[in-house]
C-alpha positions in Angstrom: 0.0 0.0 0.0 1.5 3.3 -1.0 0.6 6.6 0.5 2.4 9.9 1.1 2.0 13.2 3.0 -1.3 15.1 2.3 -3.0 12.1 0.8 -6.6 11.6 1.8 -7.4 8.2 3.3 -10.7 6.6 4.0 -10.8 4.5 7.2 -12.9 1.4 7.8 -14.8 3.0 10.7 -16.3 6.5 10.9 -14.8 8.9 13.4 -16.9 9.5 16.5 -17.7 13.1 15.3 -20.0 11.4 12.7 -18.9 13.9 10.1 -16.4 12.0 8.0 -14.6 8.7 7.3 -11.9 10.7 5.4 -8.7 11.8 7.0 -5.6 13.7 5.7 -2.1 12.3 6.4 -0.3 15.2 8.1 2.9 13.4 9.5 4.8 10.4 8.4 7.7 8.6 10.0 7.8 5.6 12.2 4.3 6.7 13.1 1.6 8.3 11.0 -0.6 11.2 12.2 -3.9 11.7 10.4 -6.4 14.6 10.7 -10.2 14.2 10.5 -11.7 16.2 7.6 -14.9 16.5 9.5 -13.9 18.0 12.9 -10.1 18.6 12.6 -9.1 16.1 15.4 -5.8 14.3 14.8 -4.8 10.8 15.8 -1.4 9.1 15.8 -1.0 5.5 14.7 1.9 3.1 14.3 2.4 2.2 10.6 1.2 -1.4 11.2 -2.0 -0.3 13.0 -2.6 2.4 10.3 -2.4 -0.1 7.5 -4.9 -2.4 9.3 -7.4 0.4 9.7 -7.2 2.1 6.3 -9.8 1.2 3.7 -8.6 3.1 0.6 -6.3 5.9 -0.3 -7.2 8.9 -2.4 -3.9 10.4 -3.8 -3.5 14.2 -3.3 -3.3 14.8 -7.1 -6.8 13.3 -7.6 -8.6 15.4 -4.9 -11.6 17.4 -6.1 -11.4 21.1 -5.3 -14.6 22.7 -3.9 
């Protein structure tokens, strides 16, 4: 699975804010920090945990501008 900084990812479960399943990758290293596009909360995952919970990746060049 390939992903990079600023890609949008869709997780398997909805965030408790109930606004979005989509998150933006804001930090990459040994851990990955993602930010909810619904409420702005951020969560830090280990790479292995992140890869288990991600459903699909929307590359940043394919994003639709509003």
